[in-house]
N, C-alpha and C positions, 0 to 999 in steps of 0.2 A: 361469473364466478371463480377467484383466483384460486388456484390448487396450489400446495405446496412445492411443486417444480417450477410453479411460475414465478414464487419468492424464491427458488435459489437460481435461477435463468439471472433474476434480480440483483444476485451479488449477497442473499443474506445465508446466513447456516442455519442449518437445523435449531440446533442447538437456541440461538437467540430467536428463532422463531416460536421454541415452544416455552419460551419464557414469557417471551410479550405477551402469547398469546393466553397463557396462565393468568397475568395482568389484568388482562382485560376483565375478567369476571372476581378476580381474588385481588386483596390487596394483602401485602406477608404483614407479619406484626415488625412493627417499632424497631425492633433488635435485630430483624433479618434486611438484609441488601437486597436490591433491585434486581440483581443477577446471581442466579440460582440454577439449580439443577434440577427437573421434575421429581427427584427422589428427596429432595430437600426440600421440596414444596409440600409434596404429600406427606412429610414428616410435622409437617406446623401447619396445614390445613384445619381451618375451621367453619364452617357455616356460617358462624356471626361476622366474617371476614368478607362474605361474598355480598358484592356491590347490589342493592337493589336496582340502580338505577341502570339502565343501559347503556353499553359499554360506547366508547366515541374511540374509533382509531386514530391514531396518533402516530404518523410516518417519521417525523422527527426522534419522537422514542423509540421505535423501532430501530432506527439507523443508530441513538447512540447503542442502545442495547446489544447492537451486532456489531460496532465498534469495540465495544468491550471485548467481547468473543473473541474476536480477530487479534487485539492488542495481547490476549493472554495467551493467544494460541502460541506452542512451541513454533519455532520457524518450520521445520519440515513439514508440520501438519500443515501451514500456511500455504507453503510452496506447493503442497499436495494439493488444494483447492483452489491456486490461481493457475495451475497450470492447464486448466480447461479453459481457466478464462483468456488467456492468452493466447491456447489455439483458434480460440472461438473468434477471436480479434484477426487471425488470419497470420498472426506471427509466427514465423518459422522457424524451428531451433529443434535437437536430439535432448528427451525431457531424460536421460537417463543419461547419454555423455556430456549436457552442459547442469547439470543439477547442481553443484557447485556455483554456478554463475548464478543459476535461478533464484538457490538459498540466497545469496547477495542480496540480490534484488528486492527478493521476500523481505530479508531484515531490514532495505532501505525503506520500504513503501505501506508494511505493514500497520506501524505506528500511524498513520494518514489514514487508513481505510476506514470508511464507516460502513461500506460494502464492498464485497469481493471485484466487484466487476469494474471497479473504480481504477483498479491498478492496471486496468487497459490501456486508458487516458494517458494516464501518467507515467507509464514505461513506455509508451511508443518509441519514444528516440532512443532507445537503449535496441531496438529491434529494427529499425531502419537500417536500413545499409545508406549513406554519404554519398550525396553525390558533390564534390569540391568543384569550386571553377578552378579556372586556370593561373588563376594568380597566387588561390590556394594552395596548389601543387607546387607552386614554383616555390613559393616559402618555406614548404615541408622541405624540401630538395637543400637546401641550401646547408651547407657546412655548420655544425652546432642545434640543429633547430631538434635532433631525439634527446640533448643533453637540456635545452632550453625547457623542454614540456617536462622534460621530469623535474626541473627546478622546480616549476610552477605547482606539480603535482606534490611534490614535497614539503611547499611553502603554504601549502593552502590549509584555510581554518577548519576547525571540525561544522563549525555552523557555516555552509556557503549560502552567498547571499549576491548579488547581481555587484554592488560593490566591494565589497568583502575581493572576489573574484578579480574584478577589474583593477585594482588594486594591487594586488599580487604580481599579479601580469606584466603591469606598469613596474613593478618593483625589479622583475628577473630580467625585463627587456634591457632597462637603464644598468642595472647592475652586470649584464654580460654584455653591454654595448651592442646589442643587435638591430639590427638596420633591416631595413621591407627588399623583399626581393624586386628588383627592379626587371 
């Protein structure tokens, strides 16, 4: 049997679970959205809307509802829920000292989450130290490397795609006449 703590470990919020479980045995009035609090459901509840047939558990529907709750959360609240996810994944950080950075990460990934635990894979690269090759280290030590990186960051479009990123890098390399370190 699955408990509420099992659902939380799978990345579900308590509100989404309560919302979904309410929908398993009852259908809201036509004017009511599928996302609601228990208090809102209690106000609208009537026995004539209780399903007579057995309920079928739908993971996709639960994921959708959970995502709606995550997307609507203030960044600070979502960060509070993601900190244990990141700690469970073994990522090292100081939750208090790094709070502003963690909130930036949350703001970046929360709109894409259906379950909180998806954030561990989405953000792994942000918590890992990078091991640079000797060629990469030589490239970074060239005169103007910091200026070039800042120019690339400044020119990045709001919507990052691999193609757009490559185009910006090529443009900056050409404009600044950068050469590969030898």
